[in-house]
N, C-alpha and C positions, 0 to 999 in steps of 0.2 A: 237775680241777674237777668237782664233783658236780652233780647235776641242778638243785638249788636255785640254785646259783651261776650256772649257764648261763641259767636262766629269768630270774633277776634282771638279768643282763647284757642279755638280749633286751628286757626291759621298759625298761631304761635307754635302749637304742637306739631303742625306739619313742618315747620322750619326746624324746630329743635330735635324732632324724632322722625326724620324722613324715612328711615328704613321701616319703622313700625307703621306709620300712617299712610305711606304711599303704596302699600301692598294691595289695598283695595281702594275703590273710589266711591264717592257719594255724589249724586246729583241732587241739588236743592233747587226747588222752584219757589220763587217769592212772587206773590201777587197781592194786589191791593183791592180794597173794597170797590165793588162795581155795582151798578144798578142793572143787573141782569139776572135772569133765572139761574144761570150757570154759577153765579157766585155762591149762593147758598149750598148748592150741591158740592162745589169745590171746597168750601169751608168745612163741610161735613166730612169729606174725604181726608182733608188735611188734618183734622182733629184726631182721626184714627191713626195717624202716622206716628211712629215712635220718635221721630225727630221734629215733631211739631213745635213751632214757636210763633209767638205773635208779639207785635209791638205797635205803639201808637193808638190814636183814637180818631173817631170820625173819618174824615176824608183821608187822613194819614195812617189809617189802620193797615198794617202789613201782616201777611201770613207767610210763614216759611214751612216747607215740608221737604225733608231729605229722603232720598231713596238710594239703596244699595242695589247691586245687580239682582239679588234674590227678590226684590220688590218691584220688578219691572212692570208688571201688570197694573199695579196701583199708580206708578209713575205715568204710564201711558194714559190711564183714565183721567187723572188730574190734569195732565198737560193738555189733553183734548178740550177740557173745559175752559182753560185760561189762556191758551196760546194766542188768541186774537187780541188780547188787551195790550195796549202800549206799555203799561206799567209792569207787565210780567217780565221777570228777570230770571235767568237760569245760571247757576253756579256749579262748577266742578270742584269738589273739595274746598268749597267756600271761596273760590276765585272766579272772577269773570274772565273767560278766555275766549279768544277768537274761534269762530266756527263751532261753538258748543252745540247749537241747535242742529247744524248740518252734519257734524261728525260724531260727537259724543252721544247725542240723542239717538243717532242712527245705530251706533254700537249697542246701546241699550235695547233698541227695538229688535236688534239681531237676536238677543236673548229670548225674545218672544217666539221666534220661529221654532226653537228646539223643543 
């Protein structure tokens, strides 16, 4: 099963079982192959992630890494490496939502303070 199919299955679970799946949230970062030093480090971090997925080849190679609130330090480290790329996309429970970078990422950073 490829990354897109897994994401679609998780979206369906969110719809069919909202009480179960909406109790916690997961932020997923998707980034593509880049010709930078940060890409190799980001790929290494993503591969250690329990929600790691990859799809495509060559210039269309995409990497997915999902983070729950207990993995906020890893999320922060990966985000700092890929945030400048135009192809980086962030999802909340596998959905693209407005203000995710400004609001939800801020809430995750808040966990780092404690």
